[in-house]
Each structure stands twice: as structure tokens, then as C-alpha cells.
PDB file of N, CA, C and O in Angstrom:
ATOM      1  N   UNK A   1     122.961  59.568 113.744  1.00  0.00           N
ATOM      2  CA  UNK A   1     122.134  59.913 112.750  1.00  0.00           C
ATOM      3  C   UNK A   1     122.531  61.627 112.387  1.00  0.00           C
ATOM      4  O   UNK A   1     122.837  62.491 113.208  1.00  0.00           O
ATOM      5  N   UNK A   2     122.429  61.747 111.125  1.00  0.00           N
ATOM      6  CA  UNK A   2     122.757  63.318 110.784  1.00  0.00           C
ATOM      7  C   UNK A   2     121.409  63.954 110.606  1.00  0.00           C
ATOM      8  O   UNK A   2     120.405  63.359 110.216  1.00  0.00           O
ATOM      9  N   UNK A   3     121.487  65.248 110.938  1.00  0.00           N
ATOM     10  CA  UNK A   3     120.330  66.109 110.936  1.00  0.00           C
ATOM     11  C   UNK A   3     120.245  66.606 109.436  1.00  0.00           C
ATOM     12  O   UNK A   3     121.241  66.576 108.713  1.00  0.00           O
ATOM     13  N   UNK A   4     118.851  67.125 108.939  1.00  0.00           N
ATOM     14  CA  UNK A   4     119.150  67.703 107.783  1.00  0.00           C
ATOM     15  C   UNK A   4     119.561  68.878 107.882  1.00  0.00           C
ATOM     16  O   UNK A   4     119.803  69.251 109.030  1.00  0.00           O
ATOM     17  N   UNK A   5     119.775  69.825 106.797  1.00  0.00           N
ATOM     18  CA  UNK A   5     120.313  71.157 106.803  1.00  0.00           C
ATOM     19  C   UNK A   5     119.253  72.075 107.511  1.00  0.00           C
ATOM     20  O   UNK A   5     119.622  72.930 108.316  1.00  0.00           O
ATOM     21  N   UNK A   6     117.828  71.872 107.175  1.00  0.00           N
ATOM     22  CA  UNK A   6     116.819  72.718 107.755  1.00  0.00           C
ATOM     23  C   UNK A   6     116.720  72.470 109.187  1.00  0.00           C
ATOM     24  O   UNK A   6     116.159  73.353 109.836  1.00  0.00           O
ATOM     25  N   UNK A   7     117.186  71.364 109.861  1.00  0.00           N
ATOM     26  CA  UNK A   7     117.137  71.237 111.245  1.00  0.00           C
ATOM     27  C   UNK A   7     118.177  72.107 111.912  1.00  0.00           C
ATOM     28  O   UNK A   7     118.056  72.341 113.115  1.00  0.00           O
ATOM     29  N   UNK A   8     119.319  72.667 111.137  1.00  0.00           N
ATOM     30  CA  UNK A   8     120.321  73.319 111.794  1.00  0.00           C
ATOM     31  C   UNK A   8     120.336  74.829 111.565  1.00  0.00           C
ATOM     32  O   UNK A   8     121.249  75.465 112.091  1.00  0.00           O
ATOM     33  N   UNK A   9     119.418  75.468 110.834  1.00  0.00           N
ATOM     34  CA  UNK A   9     119.381  76.965 110.323  1.00  0.00           C
ATOM     35  C   UNK A   9     118.305  77.541 111.145  1.00  0.00           C
ATOM     36  O   UNK A   9     117.143  77.135 111.115  1.00  0.00           O
ATOM     37  N   UNK A  10     118.696  78.413 111.812  1.00  0.00           N
ATOM     38  CA  UNK A  10     117.655  79.317 112.549  1.00  0.00           C
ATOM     39  C   UNK A  10     117.744  80.675 111.756  1.00  0.00           C
ATOM     40  O   UNK A  10     118.852  81.204 111.666  1.00  0.00           O
ATOM     41  N   UNK A  11     116.595  81.303 111.148  1.00  0.00           N
ATOM     42  CA  UNK A  11     116.576  82.740 110.459  1.00  0.00           C
ATOM     43  C   UNK A  11     115.628  83.513 111.181  1.00  0.00           C
ATOM     44  O   UNK A  11     114.550  83.053 111.556  1.00  0.00           O
ATOM     45  N   UNK A  12     116.031  84.753 111.397  1.00  0.00           N
ATOM     46  CA  UNK A  12     115.173  85.865 111.830  1.00  0.00           C
ATOM     47  C   UNK A  12     115.227  87.023 110.866  1.00  0.00           C
ATOM     48  O   UNK A  12     116.200  87.250 110.147  1.00  0.00           O
ATOM     49  N   UNK A  13     114.309  87.622 110.890  1.00  0.00           N
ATOM     50  CA  UNK A  13     114.276  88.857 109.906  1.00  0.00           C
ATOM     51  C   UNK A  13     112.712  88.921 109.327  1.00  0.00           C
ATOM     52  O   UNK A  13     111.785  88.200 109.696  1.00  0.00           O
ATOM     53  N   UNK A  14     112.669  89.947 108.350  1.00  0.00           N
ATOM     54  CA  UNK A  14     111.436  90.129 107.788  1.00  0.00           C
ATOM     55  C   UNK A  14     111.479  89.631 106.097  1.00  0.00           C
ATOM     56  O   UNK A  14     112.265  90.076 105.262  1.00  0.00           O
ATOM     57  N   UNK A  15     110.723  88.893 105.926  1.00  0.00           N
ATOM     58  CA  UNK A  15     110.454  88.554 104.336  1.00  0.00           C
ATOM     59  C   UNK A  15     109.296  88.858 103.584  1.00  0.00           C
ATOM     60  O   UNK A  15     108.228  88.858 104.195  1.00  0.00           O
ATOM     61  N   UNK A  16     109.300  89.084 102.536  1.00  0.00           N
ATOM     62  CA  UNK A  16     108.351  89.288 101.545  1.00  0.00           C
ATOM     63  C   UNK A  16     108.144  88.390 100.481  1.00  0.00           C
ATOM     64  O   UNK A  16     109.127  88.079  99.810  1.00  0.00           O
ATOM     65  N   UNK A  17     106.856  87.838 100.161  1.00  0.00           N
ATOM     66  CA  UNK A  17     106.552  86.979  99.051  1.00  0.00           C
ATOM     67  C   UNK A  17     105.240  87.619  98.565  1.00  0.00           C
ATOM     68  O   UNK A  17     104.491  88.351  99.213  1.00  0.00           O
ATOM     69  N   UNK A  18     105.108  87.184  97.255  1.00  0.00           N
ATOM     70  CA  UNK A  18     103.795  87.716  96.790  1.00  0.00           C
ATOM     71  C   UNK A  18     102.550  86.580  96.868  1.00  0.00           C
ATOM     72  O   UNK A  18     102.737  85.458  96.399  1.00  0.00           O
ATOM     73  N   UNK A  19     101.594  86.855  97.335  1.00  0.00           N
ATOM     74  CA  UNK A  19     100.228  86.385  97.498  1.00  0.00           C
ATOM     75  C   UNK A  19      99.492  86.501  96.361  1.00  0.00           C
ATOM     76  O   UNK A  19      99.611  87.532  95.699  1.00  0.00           O
ATOM     77  N   UNK A  20      98.642  85.509  95.955  1.00  0.00           N
ATOM     78  CA  UNK A  20      97.783  85.628  94.699  1.00  0.00           C
ATOM     79  C   UNK A  20      96.683  86.697  94.983  1.00  0.00           C
ATOM     80  O   UNK A  20      96.302  86.765  96.152  1.00  0.00           O
ATOM     81  N   UNK A  21      96.153  87.496  94.120  1.00  0.00           N
ATOM     82  CA  UNK A  21      95.187  88.203  94.276  1.00  0.00           C
ATOM     83  C   UNK A  21      93.977  87.728  94.886  1.00  0.00           C
ATOM     84  O   UNK A  21      93.397  86.682  94.593  1.00  0.00           O
ATOM     85  N   UNK A  22      93.607  88.636  95.828  1.00  0.00           N
ATOM     86  CA  UNK A  22      92.258  88.147  96.758  1.00  0.00           C
ATOM     87  C   UNK A  22      92.547  87.313  97.889  1.00  0.00           C
ATOM     88  O   UNK A  22      91.680  87.055  98.723  1.00  0.00           O
ATOM     89  N   UNK A  23      93.745  86.869  97.962  1.00  0.00           N
ATOM     90  CA  UNK A  23      94.327  86.208  99.138  1.00  0.00           C
ATOM     91  C   UNK A  23      95.055  86.787 100.170  1.00  0.00           C
ATOM     92  O   UNK A  23      95.942  87.543  99.771  1.00  0.00           O
ATOM     93  N   UNK A  24      94.951  86.662 101.417  1.00  0.00           N
ATOM     94  CA  UNK A  24      95.592  87.281 102.375  1.00  0.00           C
ATOM     95  C   UNK A  24      95.851  86.232 103.453  1.00  0.00           C
ATOM     96  O   UNK A  24      95.213  85.180 103.496  1.00  0.00           O
ATOM     97  N   UNK A  25      96.978  86.612 104.473  1.00  0.00           N
ATOM     98  CA  UNK A  25      97.295  85.789 105.646  1.00  0.00           C
ATOM     99  C   UNK A  25      96.517  86.124 106.717  1.00  0.00           C
ATOM    100  O   UNK A  25      96.177  87.287 106.934  1.00  0.00           O
ATOM    101  N   UNK A  26      96.158  85.049 107.515  1.00  0.00           N
ATOM    102  CA  UNK A  26      95.333  85.157 108.698  1.00  0.00           C
ATOM    103  C   UNK A  26      96.140  84.243 109.806  1.00  0.00           C
ATOM    104  O   UNK A  26      96.912  83.330 109.516  1.00  0.00           O
ATOM    105  N   UNK A  27      95.825  84.646 111.038  1.00  0.00           N
ATOM    106  CA  UNK A  27      96.678  84.023 112.246  1.00  0.00           C
ATOM    107  C   UNK A  27      95.892  82.421 112.110  1.00  0.00           C
ATOM    108  O   UNK A  27      94.730  82.283 111.727  1.00  0.00           O
ATOM    109  N   UNK A  28      96.692  81.428 112.462  1.00  0.00           N
ATOM    110  CA  UNK A  28      96.430  80.241 112.448  1.00  0.00           C
ATOM    111  C   UNK A  28      95.316  79.920 113.160  1.00  0.00           C
ATOM    112  O   UNK A  28      94.567  79.106 112.619  1.00  0.00           O
ATOM    113  N   UNK A  29      94.944  80.425 114.441  1.00  0.00           N
ATOM    114  CA  UNK A  29      93.897  80.188 115.050  1.00  0.00           C
ATOM    115  C   UNK A  29      92.775  81.146 115.064  1.00  0.00           C
ATOM    116  O   UNK A  29      91.997  81.308 116.004  1.00  0.00           O
ATOM    117  N   UNK A  30      92.762  81.893 113.696  1.00  0.00           N
ATOM    118  CA  UNK A  30      91.680  82.915 113.648  1.00  0.00           C
ATOM    119  C   UNK A  30      90.412  82.082 112.995  1.00  0.00           C
ATOM    120  O   UNK A  30      89.328  82.660 112.909  1.00  0.00           O
ATOM    121  N   UNK A  31      90.537  80.877 112.587  1.00  0.00           N
ATOM    122  CA  UNK A  31      89.528  80.282 111.622  1.00  0.00           C
ATOM    123  C   UNK A  31      88.818  79.090 112.511  1.00  0.00           C
ATOM    124  O   UNK A  31      87.603  78.899 112.444  1.00  0.00           O
ATOM    125  N   UNK A  32      89.594  78.391 113.259  1.00  0.00           N
ATOM    126  CA  UNK A  32      89.243  77.449 114.149  1.00  0.00           C
ATOM    127  C   UNK A  32      89.133  75.895 113.379  1.00  0.00           C
ATOM    128  O   UNK A  32      88.393  74.967 113.707  1.00  0.00           O
ATOM    129  N   UNK A  33      90.080  75.942 112.299  1.00  0.00           N
ATOM    130  CA  UNK A  33      89.820  74.603 111.539  1.00  0.00           C
ATOM    131  C   UNK A  33      90.900  73.999 111.232  1.00  0.00           C
ATOM    132  O   UNK A  33      91.028  73.336 110.202  1.00  0.00           O
ATOM    133  N   UNK A  34      92.098  74.223 112.393  1.00  0.00           N
ATOM    134  CA  UNK A  34      93.285  73.340 112.467  1.00  0.00           C
ATOM    135  C   UNK A  34      93.302  72.117 112.020  1.00  0.00           C
ATOM    136  O   UNK A  34      92.383  71.461 112.511  1.00  0.00           O
ATOM    137  N   UNK A  35      93.982  71.513 111.272  1.00  0.00           N
ATOM    138  CA  UNK A  35      93.914  70.163 110.946  1.00  0.00           C
ATOM    139  C   UNK A  35      93.231  69.950 109.657  1.00  0.00           C
ATOM    140  O   UNK A  35      93.337  68.885 109.048  1.00  0.00           O
ATOM    141  N   UNK A  36      92.568  70.895 109.253  1.00  0.00           N
ATOM    142  CA  UNK A  36      91.788  70.730 107.871  1.00  0.00           C
ATOM    143  C   UNK A  36      92.657  70.598 106.629  1.00  0.00           C
ATOM    144  O   UNK A  36      93.876  70.742 106.711  1.00  0.00           O
ATOM    145  N   UNK A  37      92.132  70.364 105.643  1.00  0.00           N
ATOM    146  CA  UNK A  37      93.075  70.143 104.381  1.00  0.00           C
ATOM    147  C   UNK A  37      93.134  71.706 104.072  1.00  0.00           C
ATOM    148  O   UNK A  37      92.501  72.509 104.757  1.00  0.00           O
ATOM    149  N   UNK A  38      93.904  72.071 103.038  1.00  0.00           N
ATOM    150  CA  UNK A  38      94.126  73.283 102.310  1.00  0.00           C
ATOM    151  C   UNK A  38      92.889  73.782 101.600  1.00  0.00           C
ATOM    152  O   UNK A  38      92.422  74.920 101.641  1.00  0.00           O
ATOM    153  N   UNK A  39      92.450  72.746 100.952  1.00  0.00           N
ATOM    154  CA  UNK A  39      91.202  73.140 100.263  1.00  0.00           C
ATOM    155  C   UNK A  39      90.028  73.456 101.062  1.00  0.00           C
ATOM    156  O   UNK A  39      89.069  73.908 100.437  1.00  0.00           O
ATOM    157  N   UNK A  40      89.907  73.300 102.394  1.00  0.00           N
ATOM    158  CA  UNK A  40      88.822  73.664 103.246  1.00  0.00           C
ATOM    159  C   UNK A  40      88.448  72.213 103.818  1.00  0.00           C
ATOM    160  O   UNK A  40      88.859  71.084 103.552  1.00  0.00           O
ATOM    161  N   UNK A  41      87.569  72.676 104.647  1.00  0.00           N
ATOM    162  CA  UNK A  41      86.835  71.246 105.140  1.00  0.00           C
ATOM    163  C   UNK A  41      85.801  70.782 104.541  1.00  0.00           C
ATOM    164  O   UNK A  41      85.143  71.436 103.731  1.00  0.00           O
ATOM    165  N   UNK A  42      85.545  69.539 104.901  1.00  0.00           N
ATOM    166  CA  UNK A  42      84.349  68.744 104.098  1.00  0.00           C
ATOM    167  C   UNK A  42      83.202  68.870 105.015  1.00  0.00           C
ATOM    168  O   UNK A  42      83.211  68.598 106.216  1.00  0.00           O
ATOM    169  N   UNK A  43      82.063  69.380 104.211  1.00  0.00           N
ATOM    170  CA  UNK A  43      80.868  69.539 105.179  1.00  0.00           C
ATOM    171  C   UNK A  43      79.914  68.422 104.787  1.00  0.00           C
ATOM    172  O   UNK A  43      79.561  68.211 103.626  1.00  0.00           O
ATOM    173  N   UNK A  44      79.578  67.821 105.704  1.00  0.00           N
ATOM    174  CA  UNK A  44      78.220  66.798 105.646  1.00  0.00           C
ATOM    175  C   UNK A  44      77.289  67.591 105.490  1.00  0.00           C
ATOM    176  O   UNK A  44      77.357  68.797 105.731  1.00  0.00           O
ATOM    177  N   UNK A  45      76.011  66.803 104.934  1.00  0.00           N
ATOM    178  CA  UNK A  45      74.633  67.616 104.788  1.00  0.00           C
ATOM    179  C   UNK A  45      74.444  67.923 106.452  1.00  0.00           C
ATOM    180  O   UNK A  45      74.090  69.057 106.775  1.00  0.00           O
ATOM    181  N   UNK A  46      74.660  66.998 107.402  1.00  0.00           N
ATOM    182  CA  UNK A  46      74.241  67.501 108.645  1.00  0.00           C
ATOM    183  C   UNK A  46      74.905  68.649 108.947  1.00  0.00           C
ATOM    184  O   UNK A  46      74.212  69.570 109.379  1.00  0.00           O
ATOM    185  N   UNK A  47      76.214  68.846 108.813  1.00  0.00           N
ATOM    186  CA  UNK A  47      77.032  70.089 109.048  1.00  0.00           C
ATOM    187  C   UNK A  47      76.131  71.417 108.308  1.00  0.00           C
ATOM    188  O   UNK A  47      75.842  72.464 108.888  1.00  0.00           O
ATOM    189  N   UNK A  48      75.888  71.171 107.314  1.00  0.00           N
ATOM    190  CA  UNK A  48      75.154  72.216 106.401  1.00  0.00           C
ATOM    191  C   UNK A  48      73.895  72.709 107.139  1.00  0.00           C
ATOM    192  O   UNK A  48      73.656  73.853 107.525  1.00  0.00           O
ATOM    193  N   UNK A  49      73.201  71.683 107.245  1.00  0.00           N
ATOM    194  CA  UNK A  49      71.688  71.937 108.005  1.00  0.00           C
ATOM    195  C   UNK A  49      72.056  72.563 109.121  1.00  0.00           C
ATOM    196  O   UNK A  49      71.573  73.684 109.279  1.00  0.00           O
ATOM    197  N   UNK A  50      72.929  72.067 110.115  1.00  0.00           N
ATOM    198  CA  UNK A  50      72.995  72.943 111.317  1.00  0.00           C
ATOM    199  C   UNK A  50      73.487  74.296 111.149  1.00  0.00           C
ATOM    200  O   UNK A  50      73.054  75.168 111.902  1.00  0.00           O
ATOM    201  N   UNK A  51      74.335  74.577 110.258  1.00  0.00           N
ATOM    202  CA  UNK A  51      74.691  75.901 110.000  1.00  0.00           C
ATOM    203  C   UNK A  51      73.699  76.707 109.448  1.00  0.00           C
ATOM    204  O   UNK A  51      73.640  77.843 109.918  1.00  0.00           O
ATOM    205  N   UNK A  52      72.953  76.434 108.625  1.00  0.00           N
ATOM    206  CA  UNK A  52      71.608  76.744 108.008  1.00  0.00           C
ATOM    207  C   UNK A  52      70.541  76.912 108.787  1.00  0.00           C
ATOM    208  O   UNK A  52      69.526  77.317 108.220  1.00  0.00           O
ATOM    209  N   UNK A  53      70.485  76.672 110.164  1.00  0.00           N
ATOM    210  CA  UNK A  53      69.510  76.843 111.036  1.00  0.00           C
ATOM    211  C   UNK A  53      68.199  75.645 110.920  1.00  0.00           C
ATOM    212  O   UNK A  53      66.984  75.815 111.022  1.00  0.00           O
ATOM    213  N   UNK A  54      68.931  74.493 110.686  1.00  0.00           N
ATOM    214  CA  UNK A  54      68.260  73.000 110.384  1.00  0.00           C
ATOM    215  C   UNK A  54      67.233  73.013 109.346  1.00  0.00           C
ATOM    216  O   UNK A  54      66.149  72.458 109.523  1.00  0.00           O
ATOM    217  N   UNK A  55      67.580  73.719 108.111  1.00  0.00           N
ATOM    218  CA  UNK A  55      66.804  73.646 107.047  1.00  0.00           C
ATOM    219  C   UNK A  55      66.720  72.366 106.637  1.00  0.00           C
ATOM    220  O   UNK A  55      67.564  71.541 106.986  1.00  0.00           O
ATOM    221  N   UNK A  56      65.714  72.068 105.866  1.00  0.00           N
ATOM    222  CA  UNK A  56      65.517  70.625 105.356  1.00  0.00           C
ATOM    223  C   UNK A  56      66.650  70.313 104.256  1.00  0.00           C
ATOM    224  O   UNK A  56      67.273  71.240 103.739  1.00  0.00           O
ATOM    225  N   UNK A  57      66.854  69.179 103.973  1.00  0.00           N
ATOM    226  CA  UNK A  57      67.714  68.917 102.828  1.00  0.00           C
ATOM    227  C   UNK A  57      67.228  69.186 101.425  1.00  0.00           C
ATOM    228  O   UNK A  57      68.078  69.315 100.543  1.00  0.00           O
ATOM    229  N   UNK A  58      65.884  69.289 101.116  1.00  0.00           N
ATOM    230  CA  UNK A  58      65.303  69.460  99.947  1.00  0.00           C
ATOM    231  C   UNK A  58      65.407  71.271  99.906  1.00  0.00           C
ATOM    232  O   UNK A  58      65.555  71.778  98.794  1.00  0.00           O
ATOM    233  N   UNK A  59      65.341  72.006 100.890  1.00  0.00           N
ATOM    234  CA  UNK A  59      65.538  73.240 100.862  1.00  0.00           C
ATOM    235  C   UNK A  59      66.878  73.820 100.571  1.00  0.00           C
ATOM    236  O   UNK A  59      66.980  74.826  99.869  1.00  0.00           O
ATOM    237  N   UNK A  60      67.990  73.168 101.129  1.00  0.00           N
ATOM    238  CA  UNK A  60      69.274  73.333 100.864  1.00  0.00           C
ATOM    239  C   UNK A  60      69.838  72.856  99.451  1.00  0.00           C
ATOM    240  O   UNK A  60      70.719  73.472  98.851  1.00  0.00           O
ATOM    241  N   UNK A  61      69.314  71.849  99.052  1.00  0.00           N
ATOM    242  CA  UNK A  61      69.436  71.480  97.606  1.00  0.00           C
ATOM    243  C   UNK A  61      68.754  72.584  96.372  1.00  0.00           C
ATOM    244  O   UNK A  61      69.290  72.846  95.296  1.00  0.00           O
ATOM    245  N   UNK A  62      67.517  73.089  96.845  1.00  0.00           N
ATOM    246  CA  UNK A  62      66.811  74.013  95.769  1.00  0.00           C
ATOM    247  C   UNK A  62      67.291  75.352  96.140  1.00  0.00           C
ATOM    248  O   UNK A  62      66.997  76.240  95.339  1.00  0.00           O
ATOM    249  N   UNK A  63      67.929  75.674  97.123  1.00  0.00           N
ATOM    250  CA  UNK A  63      68.337  77.196  97.536  1.00  0.00           C
ATOM    251  C   UNK A  63      69.728  77.458  97.782  1.00  0.00           C
ATOM    252  O   UNK A  63      70.101  78.602  98.042  1.00  0.00           O
ATOM    253  N   UNK A  64      70.568  76.437  97.716  1.00  0.00           N
ATOM    254  CA  UNK A  64      72.057  76.709  97.957  1.00  0.00           C
ATOM    255  C   UNK A  64      72.659  75.776  96.821  1.00  0.00           C
ATOM    256  O   UNK A  64      73.001  76.179  95.709  1.00  0.00           O
ATOM    257  N   UNK A  65      72.746  74.279  97.339  1.00  0.00           N
ATOM    258  CA  UNK A  65      73.402  73.497  96.373  1.00  0.00           C
ATOM    259  C   UNK A  65      73.390  73.353  94.778  1.00  0.00           C
ATOM    260  O   UNK A  65      74.407  73.327  94.085  1.00  0.00           O
ATOM    261  N   UNK A  66      72.126  73.267  94.327  1.00  0.00           N
ATOM    262  CA  UNK A  66      71.558  73.197  93.038  1.00  0.00           C
ATOM    263  C   UNK A  66      71.002  74.519  92.310  1.00  0.00           C
ATOM    264  O   UNK A  66      70.461  74.607  91.208  1.00  0.00           O
ATOM    265  N   UNK A  67      71.296  75.529  93.258  1.00  0.00           N
ATOM    266  CA  UNK A  67      71.043  77.005  92.690  1.00  0.00           C
ATOM    267  C   UNK A  67      72.133  77.579  91.996  1.00  0.00           C
ATOM    268  O   UNK A  67      73.210  77.813  92.545  1.00  0.00           O
ATOM    269  N   UNK A  68      71.847  77.855  90.593  1.00  0.00           N
ATOM    270  CA  UNK A  68      73.193  78.308  89.763  1.00  0.00           C
ATOM    271  C   UNK A  68      73.795  79.383  90.350  1.00  0.00           C
ATOM    272  O   UNK A  68      75.023  79.412  90.279  1.00  0.00           O
ATOM    273  N   UNK A  69      73.149  80.409  90.999  1.00  0.00           N
ATOM    274  CA  UNK A  69      74.008  81.297  91.573  1.00  0.00           C
ATOM    275  C   UNK A  69      75.090  81.031  92.628  1.00  0.00           C
ATOM    276  O   UNK A  69      76.161  81.632  92.718  1.00  0.00           O
ATOM    277  N   UNK A  70      74.689  80.135  93.335  1.00  0.00           N
ATOM    278  CA  UNK A  70      75.438  79.585  94.422  1.00  0.00           C
ATOM    279  C   UNK A  70      76.570  78.642  94.058  1.00  0.00           C
ATOM    280  O   UNK A  70      77.694  78.674  94.559  1.00  0.00           O
ATOM    281  N   UNK A  71      76.079  77.675  92.987  1.00  0.00           N
ATOM    282  CA  UNK A  71      76.911  76.614  92.681  1.00  0.00           C
ATOM    283  C   UNK A  71      77.952  77.161  91.952  1.00  0.00           C
ATOM    284  O   UNK A  71      79.080  76.687  92.093  1.00  0.00           O
ATOM    285  N   UNK A  72      77.772  77.994  91.269  1.00  0.00           N
ATOM    286  CA  UNK A  72      78.858  78.642  90.333  1.00  0.00           C
ATOM    287  C   UNK A  72      79.905  79.440  91.349  1.00  0.00           C
ATOM    288  O   UNK A  72      81.108  79.504  91.093  1.00  0.00           O
ATOM    289  N   UNK A  73      79.418  79.934  92.318  1.00  0.00           N
ATOM    290  CA  UNK A  73      80.242  80.814  93.386  1.00  0.00           C
ATOM    291  C   UNK A  73      81.160  79.747  94.174  1.00  0.00           C
ATOM    292  O   UNK A  73      82.346  79.933  94.446  1.00  0.00           O
ATOM    293  N   UNK A  74      80.403  78.591  94.495  1.00  0.00           N
ATOM    294  CA  UNK A  74      81.040  77.456  95.041  1.00  0.00           C
ATOM    295  C   UNK A  74      82.293  76.973  94.208  1.00  0.00           C
ATOM    296  O   UNK A  74      83.405  76.801  94.708  1.00  0.00           O
ATOM    297  N   UNK A  75      82.023  76.802  93.057  1.00  0.00           N
ATOM    298  CA  UNK A  75      83.177  76.182  92.127  1.00  0.00           C
ATOM    299  C   UNK A  75      84.232  77.233  91.913  1.00  0.00           C
ATOM    300  O   UNK A  75      85.423  76.960  91.759  1.00  0.00           O
ATOM    301  N   UNK A  76      83.704  78.523  91.912  1.00  0.00           N
ATOM    302  CA  UNK A  76      84.762  79.578  91.695  1.00  0.00           C
ATOM    303  C   UNK A  76      85.688  79.586  93.043  1.00  0.00           C
ATOM    304  O   UNK A  76      86.910  79.714  92.969  1.00  0.00           O
ATOM    305  N   UNK A  77      85.043  79.449  94.189  1.00  0.00           N
ATOM    306  CA  UNK A  77      85.961  79.354  95.199  1.00  0.00           C
ATOM    307  C   UNK A  77      86.785  78.068  95.327  1.00  0.00           C
ATOM    308  O   UNK A  77      87.955  78.188  95.690  1.00  0.00           O
ATOM    309  N   UNK A  78      86.371  77.044  95.107  1.00  0.00           N
ATOM    310  CA  UNK A  78      87.105  75.702  94.754  1.00  0.00           C
ATOM    311  C   UNK A  78      88.375  75.983  93.660  1.00  0.00           C
ATOM    312  O   UNK A  78      89.482  75.466  93.810  1.00  0.00           O
ATOM    313  N   UNK A  79      88.096  76.715  92.750  1.00  0.00           N
ATOM    314  CA  UNK A  79      89.232  76.789  91.829  1.00  0.00           C
ATOM    315  C   UNK A  79      90.318  77.891  92.541  1.00  0.00           C
ATOM    316  O   UNK A  79      91.520  77.891  92.276  1.00  0.00           O
ATOM    317  N   UNK A  80      89.758  78.699  93.359  1.00  0.00           N
ATOM    318  CA  UNK A  80      90.952  79.673  93.897  1.00  0.00           C
ATOM    319  C   UNK A  80      91.550  79.028  94.764  1.00  0.00           C
ATOM    320  O   UNK A  80      92.744  79.286  94.921  1.00  0.00           O
ATOM    321  N   UNK A  81      90.820  77.834  95.723  1.00  0.00           N
ATOM    322  CA  UNK A  81      91.744  77.003  96.525  1.00  0.00           C
ATOM    323  C   UNK A  81      92.739  76.287  95.841  1.00  0.00           C
ATOM    324  O   UNK A  81      93.904  76.236  96.236  1.00  0.00           O
ATOM    325  N   UNK A  82      92.368  75.796  94.945  1.00  0.00           N
ATOM    326  CA  UNK A  82      93.096  74.827  94.045  1.00  0.00           C
ATOM    327  C   UNK A  82      94.621  75.726  93.525  1.00  0.00           C
ATOM    328  O   UNK A  82      95.770  75.307  93.658  1.00  0.00           O
ATOM    329  N   UNK A  83      94.237  76.916  92.979  1.00  0.00           N
ATOM    330  CA  UNK A  83      95.504  77.807  92.528  1.00  0.00           C
ATOM    331  C   UNK A  83      96.188  78.010  93.772  1.00  0.00           C
ATOM    332  O   UNK A  83      97.407  77.864  93.676  1.00  0.00           O
ATOM    333  N   UNK A  84      95.744  78.314  94.948  1.00  0.00           N
ATOM    334  CA  UNK A  84      96.406  78.793  96.032  1.00  0.00           C
ATOM    335  C   UNK A  84      97.396  77.600  96.412  1.00  0.00           C
ATOM    336  O   UNK A  84      98.544  77.916  96.724  1.00  0.00           O
ATOM    337  N   UNK A  85      97.021  76.192  96.409  1.00  0.00           N
ATOM    338  CA  UNK A  85      97.373  75.297  96.751  1.00  0.00           C
ATOM    339  C   UNK A  85      98.652  75.075  95.721  1.00  0.00           C
ATOM    340  O   UNK A  85      99.668  74.508  96.122  1.00  0.00           O
ATOM    341  N   UNK A  86      98.547  75.476  94.608  1.00  0.00           N
ATOM    342  CA  UNK A  86      99.745  75.173  93.741  1.00  0.00           C
ATOM    343  C   UNK A  86     100.733  76.093  93.993  1.00  0.00           C
ATOM    344  O   UNK A  86     101.911  75.758  93.871  1.00  0.00           O
ATOM    345  N   UNK A  87     100.348  77.487  94.410  1.00  0.00           N
ATOM    346  CA  UNK A  87     101.284  78.410  94.760  1.00  0.00           C
ATOM    347  C   UNK A  87     102.215  77.891  95.801  1.00  0.00           C
ATOM    348  O   UNK A  87     103.438  77.882  95.660  1.00  0.00           O
ATOM    349  N   UNK A  88     101.592  77.467  96.830  1.00  0.00           N
ATOM    350  CA  UNK A  88     102.078  77.004  98.184  1.00  0.00           C
ATOM    351  C   UNK A  88     102.996  75.895  97.762  1.00  0.00           C
ATOM    352  O   UNK A  88     104.181  75.990  98.081  1.00  0.00           O
ATOM    353  N   UNK A  89     102.637  74.993  97.173  1.00  0.00           N
ATOM    354  CA  UNK A  89     103.260  73.794  96.762  1.00  0.00           C
ATOM    355  C   UNK A  89     104.706  74.196  96.152  1.00  0.00           C
ATOM    356  O   UNK A  89     105.744  73.629  96.493  1.00  0.00           O
ATOM    357  N   UNK A  90     104.644  75.207  95.241  1.00  0.00           N
ATOM    358  CA  UNK A  90     105.690  75.648  94.463  1.00  0.00           C
ATOM    359  C   UNK A  90     106.962  76.205  95.528  1.00  0.00           C
ATOM    360  O   UNK A  90     108.156  75.998  95.307  1.00  0.00           O
ATOM    361  N   UNK A  91     106.453  76.908  96.648  1.00  0.00           N
ATOM    362  CA  UNK A  91     107.359  77.332  97.562  1.00  0.00           C
ATOM    363  C   UNK A  91     107.696  76.497  98.747  1.00  0.00           C
ATOM    364  O   UNK A  91     108.368  76.920  99.687  1.00  0.00           O
ATOM    365  N   UNK A  92     107.141  75.139  98.656  1.00  0.00           N
ATOM    366  CA  UNK A  92     107.721  74.328  99.857  1.00  0.00           C
ATOM    367  C   UNK A  92     109.038  74.070  99.823  1.00  0.00           C
ATOM    368  O   UNK A  92     109.457  73.776  98.704  1.00  0.00           O
ATOM    369  N   UNK A  93     109.862  74.087 100.740  1.00  0.00           N
ATOM    370  CA  UNK A  93     110.986  73.583 100.800  1.00  0.00           C
ATOM    371  C   UNK A  93     111.300  71.923 100.709  1.00  0.00           C
ATOM    372  O   UNK A  93     112.458  71.509 100.778  1.00  0.00           O
TER     373      UNK A  93
END
């Protein structure tokens, strides 16, 4: 069986490539979500309740999930993640 060209090349050096505004690179082990999708992890209501000191489902809906201030911010983060995925996909080998 033949190897692909990528299996045969070793490259060392410094490389520069642009990151979208507001984005930065962080070490793989810095966030603790290895294996999660590029758009982030899926949170269940149980996850959110645990993260928010076991607030009730009604409290979470009223104060975070259905609150216009935060729901707009959540949508903005989602849009940023989707644009970052497009950048990454465009640069994949």
C-alpha cells in the first residue's frame, strides 16, 4: 500500500496565518473539552442547572435562556463559531 504525500512530509518552522477578529489560539488541554465539536459542547438542562448552582428550570428559562439580553448574546456566539468553522474548513488539507 502506498502512503499519501502528507504521511511522508515533515515540516518544521514558523508559520503565520490570519485568525478572525476576536479569535485566539489556546492550548488543546486548556479548556477541558477534548473531543467536543468545533461549535462547542451540547449542554443539557442538567448541565446548565449544575453550572448555575442548581437553579430551577423555570429560573434558567426566565433569567438566561429566554431573556432577550442573553439569548441575543448566545446567538452571536453561535454565529461566531459557525464563521470560525468556515475559516478552518477552508484551510484544511
